[in-house]
N, C-alpha and C positions, 0 to 999 in steps of 0.2 A: 353311680349304679353298682348295686350290688352284685357279685359272682355266684354261681352255683356250681359246684357244691361250695358249701361255707369256707372249707379249709383254703380255696383260691382267693380269699380276702386276706389271707395271715401273708406276710412277708417270708422270704427266706430266712431273714433273721429272726422274726418272731417263731416259726416253726422249728428252727436250730434251738432257740431259748426254751421252749417248751420241752424239746428233747431233753435238752441238757437238766432240767430239773427233775424231769422224771428218771431221769439216770443216777441223778444225785441221791434219791429216795432208796435205791437199789443198795447203796454203800451200807446202810443199815435198815434192812429191808422191811417196809412198813406199804409196799404197794399194793396189798389188801390186808382186810382188817385182823388176820392172824398176825400180823408184827413179827415174825419171825426173826427181825434182827440179826441178820448173817448179812456179809457182805458178799453179794453174788457178782459184786464186779472182781472180787478175789477168787471165784469159784467156789465159796462157800453155799452150800445147799440148806434151804429150808423146807417146809412141808410140800411144796411144788415140786422140788428137787430141779429146779433151772437156775441156770446161770446167766451169763452175761448175752449171749447170742439168741437168737428166734429158733424155735423148735417147733416143727410143722408135720403133720401127718399127712396131710394130705389137700390139693387145691381143685377146684373145677366148678364149672356151671352147676348148680343145685336146683332140683325142681322140686323139691320136698318142703318147702317153705312155704309161707303165705303167700297167697296170690299177689296182693301187691308188691311183694317182693322179687316174685318169679317174671312175672309177664310173660312173654314169649321167647324171651333168651336166656332168663335163669338169672337166679342171684350168683354172685361170683364168690362162692364159698371158698374159705380159707381156714382149715381146721386144724387149730394151735394144739400142740400137745401139753397135757398136763389140766388140772383142774384146782382151784382151790377148795372146793368141797369134795368130799370123799364119800358120795352116795351109794348105799348097799345095793341098790335096785340099777344102778345107773346103765345104760343100754350101749352107750360108748365108751364102756370102761376099759377096754384095749389102748385108748386113744387117754382117757382121762388118768386112770389110775394104774395101767401096767406101762404108761407113757411110751408108747410105740409112735415113733417118727425120727425126723432126723433134724440135726442142728442145721443151719445154713445161714449164710452170710445176710446182713442187710440188703445186700445189692441184690441177691437172689430172691428175697421177700419182696422186694419192690417189683424185680421182672415178674413175680408170681401176680402181682396186682396189673401190671400192665397187660399182661396175657389174658388174663381174664376180662378186661376191658375189651381188648382186640378180638375176643371170642362174642362180644356184644351184650355182655352181662350187664345188667341195671345198675349194680352196685358192688362193692367189696363188703363181703358178710364174714365180719371177724367173728369166729365161733370160739368161745372161751377164752376172750383176750385178756382177760383181769390179770395174769401174771406176766403178762408179756407186753403191757402198753408201751414201755419206753422203748422197746425194740421194734413196737408196729411204729410208732410216732417217727423215729428215726428213718425208716424203711420208705414211710409215706413222704417223706421229704425228698428223698431221693427219686419216688415215684412221679412226687409233681414235676420235677425237672425233667422226666421222659413224657410228660405229657398225661398224667392221669387226671381225669376230669369228672368219674362218677362217684355218687357218695358212698360214704362209710356207713355200714350197719353194725352196732355194738350189741353183740349177741351173747349175753352174760347170765349166769346164775341170780345177778343182783348181790354177791357178797363181795361189794366194792367198797374201796376207800372214797370219801368225798374229797380229800385233797387231790387225789388222781383224776376223779371227774370233773372236779373244776378245773383242770389243766387240760382237758378236752374240750371244753366248752369253747362252740367256734370252729372245731374240728368236725366232730360226728354230727351227722344231720338225723339219721333215724336211730333210736335206740329200741331194742328187742330183748329185755329183761324177763326173766321169769318173776314170779309172785308165786315162790314154791311152797311156804308155810307160813301159818301166823301164831304158832307154837314152837316156842324155843326147846321145850323138852325134847319135842319131835324131831325138830331140825338136828340137835344133838345127839339123838339116837341113830339115825338115819342118814345123814349126812356130816355128822363128827364136827361141828361149827357152833360156836358160840354166840347167842343174842341175833340170830337170823333174822328176827321180825324185824327188830330196831334198825339193825342195818339195811335189810330190804326196803323199809319204809322211808328211810333217809337217801336212800338210792334214787329210788322211783321219783322222789319230790325232786331232787337235783336234776335229774335227766328231764322232766316235765317241765322245770325251769328253763332248761337250756332250748328244748324244742317244741313242747306242747303237744297238742293232738294231733294225731295224724292227718297229713295233707298228701292227698295224691294228685296227679296229672290228669290230663283229658284222657289218657289210655289207662287211666286206673292204677299207675304206677307210683308207690310211695316215693315224696320228695324229700318229707321232712317230719319228724314226730316221734310220737311214742306208740309202740305196740306192745302190750303186756300179755305173757303166756303163763297159764295155770295148768300144770299136769294133775288131774284129778287122781288121786289114789284111792285106793281100796280101804273099806272100814273109815273112811272120813278124816284120814290122817294127813290131809292138806289142809283141813281146817278151812274149808273154801269159803264159806259164809263169811267168816269173819275178814277173811283176806278181801272179798269184794266190799265189802262195807267200806273198810279202808280206802281202797282205791275212789269207790264213790265220793265218800266225804272230803278226802284231803288229797287226791289228785284230780280228778275230774270224770263227770257222768260220761262224756264222750271219748274216753278211753276205748282206743280199740282193743277189747280182751279176746283172746284167743284160748277158749276153755277146751284143753287137750284130752283125748280118751284114748288115746292109744299106751297106755300104760301096760306092761307085761313084765312078770317076773324075770330078771336078769340079773347076772352076776352073784351077790351074794344073797339075794332077796329070798330064798328058797330056807334061808338060816332063820328066817324070821316069817312065822306062819302067817300072821296078819297080812304080810306083802305078798303071801306064794300064790298070789290069784290074780287074774285079770278083773278089772273093776264091772260092776254090773250095768246094763242098761237104766236101772232104777239110780243107780248111783250117779250116773252122767246127769240124766233128768233132773235130778235132784240140785245139782250143782247148777244146771241151766237157770232154775227157779231161784235160787240163792243170788244169782247175778241180776236177774230181772228186779227181784224183791229189792236189791240195794239201789236200783235206779240205773244200772248200768243201760247204754242206749246203743252201744255198738259192740255187739256179739260177732265174732268172725264165723262165718259159715263158708265152706266150700262153695 
């Protein structure tokens, strides 16, 4: 009989092997699609400015996520420092781009996971994990030895490496990716990345292959599956209609989709007139219509 969460089905040897393969990628870093080709194990720094150890901003039970993640006790959120996107409107820019946080040991990161579990959290929510996947998996192996037994949430911008994601198969039970843009020029202008739409599509397909549509338990708590977030931007800059058509046609019409209306100008957004205001009610309603028109059946509501 299979154990839950999925990573409990892997032997210590297998978890260690996955971690070793991931750390090998850091020697000529291709941990994300930016492919900086620096040796992070020798303290060479690429775009993310991270080295070999985990860097964490904060960790605590979080109640601002989707209800299947927070339940009554909250999502056990670990905010990792740095991001491989550089969004000019980032609302967490102090963490993602100013890189405010502290370098911690693998043992300390494992202890954070156990502390969140002991607080009753329903999951370990890894926020912006992409540049630090090797460090997370090495720490996970230590946490499992200490008794960790709640699922992992991989909370990402979707600018992820397929090679890395495949090494997470059987480890992550809940994927929480953004579907941020469906226009590459827009992604390059506002988030400083190339080929975002192609990367995001491949990322979501691999995540769905691993975990499928979202499944919840009798208490409405997520146990496995995919939740997609889409932040509506002013002036149609997120290209919502094309994004939803992709999800409906190439992922699943049963995808739980959270269409988010909380955009507000932050960080450097005021340097871009088209981003310098909140979205209107009409823009949000239009995004909802696009999702329904595409045939998506599970639109998240609070």
